[in-house]
C-alpha positions in Angstrom: -34.9 -18.6 -20.1 -38.4 -17.2 -20.7 -41.6 -18.4 -19.1 -42.5 -19.8 -22.6 -39.3 -21.9 -22.7 -39.7 -23.2 -19.2 -43.3 -24.3 -19.9 -42.2 -26.2 -23.0 -39.5 -28.0 -21.0 -42.0 -28.8 -18.2 -44.6 -30.0 -20.7 -42.1 -32.3 -22.4 -41.2 -33.7 -19.0 -44.8 -34.3 -18.0 -45.4 -36.3 -21.2 -42.3 -38.4 -20.6 -43.4 -39.1 -17.0 -46.9 -40.1 -18.2 -45.4 -42.4 -20.8 -43.2 -44.0 -18.2 -46.1 -44.6 -15.9 -48.2 -46.2 -18.7 -45.5 -48.5 -20.1 -43.4 -49.6 -17.1 -45.6 -52.6 -16.5 -44.6 -54.0 -19.9 -41.1 -54.7 -18.7 -41.5 -58.4 -17.9 -40.2 -61.8 -19.2 -41.4 -62.8 -22.6 -42.2 -59.3 -23.9 -40.6 -58.2 -27.2 -38.2 -55.2 -26.9 -39.6 -54.0 -30.2 -43.2 -53.9 -28.8 -42.0 -51.8 -25.8 -40.1 -49.4 -28.0 -43.0 -48.9 -30.4 -45.5 -48.4 -27.5 -43.3 -45.8 -25.8 -42.6 -43.9 -29.0 -46.2 -44.1 -30.3 -47.7 -43.0 -26.9 -45.3 -40.1 -26.8 -46.8 -38.8 -30.1 -50.3 -39.6 -29.0 -49.9 -37.5 -25.9 -48.7 -34.5 -27.9 -44.9 -34.9 -27.8 -42.2 -35.8 -30.3 -39.6 -38.5 -29.8 -36.3 -36.8 -29.0 -34.2 -40.0 -29.6 -35.0 -43.7 -30.2 -35.8 -45.3 -26.9 -32.7 -47.1 -25.5 -33.5 -50.6 -24.1 -30.2 -51.8 -22.7 -30.0 -55.1 -20.9 -27.5 -56.4 -18.3 -23.9 -55.5 -19.4 -25.2 -53.3 -22.2 -25.1 -49.8 -20.7 -26.6 -47.6 -23.5 -27.4 -47.1 -27.1 -29.3 -50.3 -27.9 -32.6 -49.8 -29.6 -34.5 -52.6 -31.3 -33.9 -53.2 -35.0 -36.7 -53.3 -37.6 -37.5 -57.0 -37.1 -36.0 -57.5 -33.7 -37.2 -60.7 -32.0 -35.3 -60.1 -28.7 -37.5 -60.6 -25.6 -36.9 -59.9 -21.9 -35.7 -62.9 -19.9 -35.9 -63.9 -16.3 -33.1 -62.3 -14.2 -32.5 -59.5 -16.8 -31.5 -56.0 -15.6 -33.1 -53.5 -18.0 -32.4 -49.8 -18.6 -35.1 -47.8 -20.3 -33.9 -44.4 -21.5 -36.4 -42.2 -23.3 -36.5 -38.7 -24.7 -39.4 -36.3 -25.5 -39.4 -32.9 -27.0 -41.9 -30.1 -27.6 -40.6 -27.9 -30.4 -37.0 -28.9 -29.6 -37.3 -28.4 -25.8 -36.1 -31.8 -24.5 -36.9 -34.0 -21.6 -34.5 -37.0 -21.0 -35.0 -39.6 -18.4 -34.0 -43.2 -17.6 -34.9 -45.9 -15.1 -33.9 -49.5 -14.4 -36.1 -52.5 -13.9 -34.4 -55.5 -12.3 -36.0 -58.9 -12.8 -33.2 -60.6 -10.7 -34.0 -60.4 -7.0 -30.3 -60.6 -6.2 -29.6 -57.3 -8.1 -32.3 -55.1 -6.8 -29.9 -53.2 -4.5 -28.2 -51.9 -7.6 -31.4 -50.2 -8.5 -31.9 -48.7 -5.1 -28.4 -47.3 -5.0 -28.5 -45.8 -8.5 -31.9 -44.1 -7.7 -30.4 -42.7 -4.5 -27.4 -41.3 -6.4 -29.6 -39.6 -8.9 -32.0 -38.2 -6.3 -29.2 -36.8 -4.1 -27.4 -35.3 -7.1 -30.6 -33.6 -8.3 -30.9 -31.7 -5.1 -27.6 -30.0 -5.9 -28.8 -28.6 -9.2 -28.7 -25.0 -7.9 -27.1 -21.8 -9.3 -23.4 -21.3 -8.9 -22.9 -25.0 -7.9 -19.6 -26.5 -9.1 -20.4 -29.5 -11.2 -17.6 -31.4 -9.5 -19.7 -31.4 -6.3 -22.5 -33.3 -8.1 -19.9 -35.7 -9.4 -18.4 -36.3 -6.0 -21.8 -37.0 -4.5 -22.7 -39.5 -7.1 -19.3 -41.3 -6.8 -19.5 -41.4 -3.0 -23.0 -42.9 -2.8 -22.1 -45.6 -5.3 -18.7 -46.5 -4.0 -19.6 -46.5 -0.3 -22.2 -49.2 -1.2 -19.7 -51.4 -2.8 -20.2 -50.6 -6.5 -18.4 -48.7 -9.2 -19.6 -45.7 -11.1 -19.2 -45.9 -14.9 -16.3 -43.5 -15.3 -16.7 -42.7 -19.0 -20.4 -42.1 -19.1 -21.8 -38.7 -17.9 -24.8 -36.5 -17.5 -25.0 -33.5 -19.8 -26.4 -30.1 -20.5 -29.3 -29.7 -22.9 -30.4 -26.9 -25.2 -33.1 -26.6 -27.8 -32.7 -29.4 -30.3 -29.4 -30.3 -28.7 -29.3 -33.4 -26.6 -25.7 -33.1 -25.5 -24.1 -29.7 -25.5 -21.8 -27.6 -23.3 -20.4 -29.1 -20.2 -20.7 -32.7 -19.1 -21.6 -34.0 -15.6 -19.1 -36.8 -14.8 -20.1 -39.6 -12.4 -16.7 -39.6 -10.8 -14.7 -36.9 -9.2 -12.8 -34.8 -11.8 -11.1 -31.4 -12.0 -13.9 -29.9 -14.2 -14.3 -26.1 -13.7 -17.9 -26.1 -14.9 -20.4 -24.2 -12.7 -24.1 -24.4 -12.9 -26.0 -21.2 -13.8 -29.6 -20.4 -13.2 -31.9 -21.8 -15.9 -29.4 -24.3 -17.2 -31.2 -27.4 -18.3 -29.2 -30.5 -17.4 -29.6 -34.3 -17.4 -28.2 -35.9 -14.2 -27.5 -39.5 -15.3 -25.5 -41.8 -13.0 -24.6 -45.3 -14.0 -23.2 -48.0 -11.7 -21.9 -51.5 -12.2 -20.6 -54.5 -10.3 -18.0 -54.9 -13.1 -14.9 -52.9 -14.0 -16.3 -49.4 -14.0 -16.1 -48.3 -17.6 -17.7 -49.0 -21.0 -16.4 -49.8 -24.4 -18.1 -49.6 -27.8 -19.3 -52.7 -29.5 -19.6 -53.2 -33.2 -23.4 -52.9 -33.2 -25.0 -49.6 -34.3 -28.7 -48.9 -34.5 -29.0 -45.2 -33.6 -27.8 -42.4 -35.9 -27.7 -38.6 -36.1 -27.1 -36.0 -38.8 -23.6 -34.6 -38.9 -22.9 -32.7 -42.2 -24.5 -32.1 -45.5 -22.5 -34.0 -48.1 -22.7 -34.6 -51.9 -23.9 -38.2 -52.3 -24.3 -40.3 -55.4 -26.6 -43.0 -53.9 -30.3 -42.1 -54.0 -31.0 -44.2 -50.9 -28.3 -42.4 -49.0 -29.6 -39.0 -50.1 -33.1 -39.9 -48.9 -31.8 -41.0 -45.5 -29.7 -37.9 -45.1 -32.6 -35.6 -45.9 -34.7 -37.5 -43.3 -32.0 -37.1 -40.7 -31.6 -33.4 -41.3 -35.2 -32.2 -41.8 -37.7 -34.8 -40.6 -36.1 -35.3 -37.1 -34.4 -31.8 -37.0 -31.0 -33.3 -36.6 -31.9 -35.3 -33.5 -31.0 -39.0 -33.2 -33.0 -41.5 -35.2 -33.3 -45.3 -35.5 -32.9 -47.5 -38.5 -36.4 -48.9 -37.8 -37.9 -45.4 -38.3 -36.9 -45.4 -42.0 -39.7 -46.8 -44.1 -37.8 -46.6 -47.4 -35.3 -47.9 -48.3 -35.3 -51.1 -46.2 -33.2 -54.2 -45.7 -29.7 -54.5 -47.2 -30.1 -51.2 -49.2 -30.9 -49.4 -45.9 -27.9 -50.9 -44.2 -25.5 -50.1 -47.1 -26.8 -46.5 -47.3 -26.3 -46.0 -43.5 -22.7 -47.4 -43.7 -22.0 -45.1 -46.6 -23.3 -42.0 -44.8 -21.2 -42.9 -41.7 -18.0 -43.5 -43.8 -18.2 -40.0 -45.3 -19.1 -38.2 -42.1 -22.6 -37.3 -43.1 -24.2 -39.1 -40.1 -22.8 -40.2 -36.8 -23.4 -43.8 -35.6 -24.0 -44.5 -31.9 -22.4 -47.8 -31.2 -23.9 -49.9 -28.5 -22.0 -49.4 -25.2 -21.0 -52.4 -23.1 -19.5 -52.7 -19.7 -15.8 -53.5 -20.0 -15.9 -56.6 -17.8 -19.4 -57.6 -18.7 -20.7 -56.4 -15.3 -24.3 -55.6 -14.7 -25.2 -51.9 -15.2 -28.0 -49.9 -13.7 -28.9 -46.3 -14.7 -31.2 -43.5 -13.4 -31.7 -40.1 -14.9 -33.8 -37.0 -14.6 -33.9 -33.7 -16.5 -33.6 -30.7 -14.2 -33.9 -26.9 -14.6 -31.3 -25.2 -12.4 -33.0 -23.0 -9.8 -32.7 -22.3 -6.1 -35.3 -25.0 -5.8 -34.4 -27.3 -8.7 -37.3 -28.1 -11.1 -37.3 -31.8 -12.0 -39.2 -31.9 -15.3 -39.3 -35.7 -15.6 -40.3 -36.8 -12.1 
């Protein structure tokens, strides 16, 4: 990694941190999810960054991949547990971070524990560190406090314009042979639940990503595929970002593109027993003293 690369990662993380600080107070009962998503994404651009993926606003048993639809009327409610997962990039150098806001006083311990799991794991992001040691630390902190890690969600490695690449960082003990190397950029991302300890896909899908160039008859589908490939540089995008086409034509075009493997659809992920889920995440550059870009 050059000094230039490192500065881009750090700048992206600083913008993400500033956005978090300026928008966190919006997470309260009665506020539209769509208003929060638009504020986060617009502020990212105003501060000089680009949106690396649609902001995920996942409530209660929803663990990940929910982003508001174009005319979403959903509002935060009393007692909700809300995960806000945001991404910022500068010329493809990505910062990825998440936090949980708990409006239920009986669930606040779940936020404290997930933050502790993330913070202790981040300290281990040093060269030649076996990834399984990070996983064991996360699992131990969560389970000794009476909760379950989400076994089929993981942290991940990042590269330029690649949100998930290379090795994963499981939140449970595994036999992974991956070893951190100096200058790896990783997202440490524990999830915990008071439910069954895993997630399943729902039928809902509002986030998409370019997969392959395909020959397509529909003009609407061709327009969306061009957007996915060139406008957002192959990074994930939301249906609400598409200005034309809209409505049923948009939905049909997205379904067509998924069916032929031109784009990938990120289905909303739900805890298998409808347990409450909390999440915490930071992006880290692996060094003898780890650099947390999103703190």
